[in-house]
C-alpha positions as CSV (number, residue, x, y, z in Angstrom):
1,X,95.8,63.7,161.9
2,X,94.8,61.8,158.7
3,X,96.8,61.0,155.6
4,X,97.7,63.5,152.9
5,X,96.0,62.5,149.9
6,X,97.7,63.3,146.7
7,X,96.5,63.5,143.0
8,X,98.8,63.2,139.9
9,X,98.0,64.8,136.7
10,X,100.4,63.1,134.1
11,X,101.8,59.7,134.3
12,X,104.9,60.0,132.1
13,X,108.6,59.6,132.9
14,X,109.0,61.7,136.1
15,X,106.0,60.0,137.7
16,X,108.0,57.1,139.1
17,X,110.0,59.6,141.0
18,X,106.9,61.3,142.4
19,X,105.2,57.8,143.3
20,X,108.3,56.8,145.1
21,X,108.4,60.0,147.1
22,X,104.7,59.6,148.0
23,X,105.4,56.1,149.2
24,X,108.2,56.9,151.3
25,X,105.9,58.8,153.6
26,X,103.7,56.9,156.0
27,X,101.3,60.0,156.0
28,X,100.9,60.2,152.4
29,X,98.2,58.6,150.1
30,X,98.0,58.7,146.2
31,X,94.3,59.1,145.7
32,X,94.3,59.3,141.9
33,X,96.2,59.7,138.7
34,X,95.0,61.2,135.4
35,X,96.6,61.0,132.0
36,X,95.3,61.6,128.7
37,X,98.0,59.2,127.1
38,X,96.4,55.7,126.9
39,X,99.7,54.1,126.3
40,X,100.2,51.7,129.5
41,X,96.8,52.2,130.8
42,X,95.5,49.0,132.2
43,X,91.6,50.0,132.3
């Protein structure tokens, strides 16, 4: 079985908790993040 791919809508304060949870699982992969707030956006 392949990895479970996740997409995140919103990259606010709680997002670091969610990202850590995804990173803790070998079978999980973050596919995309979307946020309308441009603060902190690198590209």
